[in-house]
C-alpha positions in Angstrom: -31.0 -34.2 -56.6 -29.9 -31.3 -54.3 -29.3 -31.9 -50.6 -30.9 -29.5 -48.2 -29.1 -29.2 -44.9 -30.7 -25.9 -43.8 -31.5 -25.8 -40.1 -29.9 -29.3 -39.5 -28.3 -30.2 -36.3 -24.9 -31.7 -36.8 -24.5 -33.3 -33.4 -25.5 -36.9 -34.2 -24.6 -39.0 -37.2 -28.0 -40.8 -36.9 -29.7 -37.5 -37.8 -28.4 -37.7 -41.4 -29.6 -39.7 -44.4 -27.1 -41.6 -46.5 -27.4 -39.0 -49.3 -26.7 -36.2 -46.8 -23.6 -38.0 -45.5 -22.3 -38.6 -49.0 -22.9 -34.9 -49.9 -20.9 -33.7 -46.9 -18.1 -36.1 -47.7 -17.9 -34.9 -51.3 -18.1 -31.3 -50.2 -15.2 -31.7 -47.8 -13.2 -33.5 -50.4 -13.8 -30.7 -52.9 -12.6 -28.1 -50.3 -9.5 -30.2 -49.6 -8.7 -30.5 -53.3 -9.2 -26.7 -53.8 -6.8 -26.1 -50.9 -4.2 -28.6 -52.1 -4.1 -27.1 -55.6 -4.0 -23.5 -54.3 -7.3 -22.6 -56.0 -8.7 -19.5 -54.3 -12.3 -19.8 -53.0 -14.5 -18.1 -50.4 -17.6 -20.3 -50.7 -18.4 -20.2 -47.0 -17.2 -16.6 -46.3 -19.3 -14.9 -43.6 -20.6 -18.2 -42.2 -20.1 -19.2 -38.6 -19.5 -22.7 -37.2 -19.2 -24.1 -33.8 -16.7 -26.9 -33.2 -17.7 -29.5 -30.6 -15.6 -32.6 -30.3 -16.2 -35.6 -28.0 -12.5 -35.6 -27.0 -10.3 -32.6 -26.6 -7.6 -32.7 -29.4 -5.5 -29.6 -29.9 -4.2 -30.8 -33.3 -7.6 -31.7 -34.7 -9.2 -28.5 -33.3 -6.4 -26.4 -34.8 -6.7 -28.1 -38.2 -10.5 -27.4 -38.3 -10.0 -23.8 -37.1 -7.3 -23.1 -39.7 -9.4 -24.8 -42.5 -12.5 -22.9 -41.6 -10.7 -19.5 -41.4 -9.1 -20.3 -44.8 -12.7 -20.6 -46.1 -13.6 -17.2 -44.5 -15.7 -18.7 -41.7 -15.9 -17.6 -38.1 -15.1 -20.4 -35.6 -16.1 -21.0 -32.0 -14.8 -24.0 -30.1 -16.7 -25.5 -27.2 -14.7 -27.7 -24.9 -16.6 -31.0 -24.3 -15.7 -31.0 -20.6 -17.1 -27.6 -19.9 -19.9 -27.4 -22.4 -23.5 -28.1 -21.4 -24.6 -29.0 -25.0 -27.4 -31.5 -24.9 -27.9 -31.2 -21.1 -30.6 -29.4 -19.3 -29.4 -26.5 -17.2 
């Protein structure tokens, strides 16, 4: 059964079903395996993502940014300390 994540907010784990979480984990493992074996792919080319972490971690952020760019995605990072995500302005 295909998993539809279109228009989904990725801010809270509670917003996902078990099937959706399993799908995302398998998808990320597939991308990691393709990178490890050097298999060229551009499945997500032209997509844009926003990285928002609860804690600031340069190493984690850089790993996500490099991985996303390897897949052809545009990346924007929002610092948790200065972001107003989820807060009324």
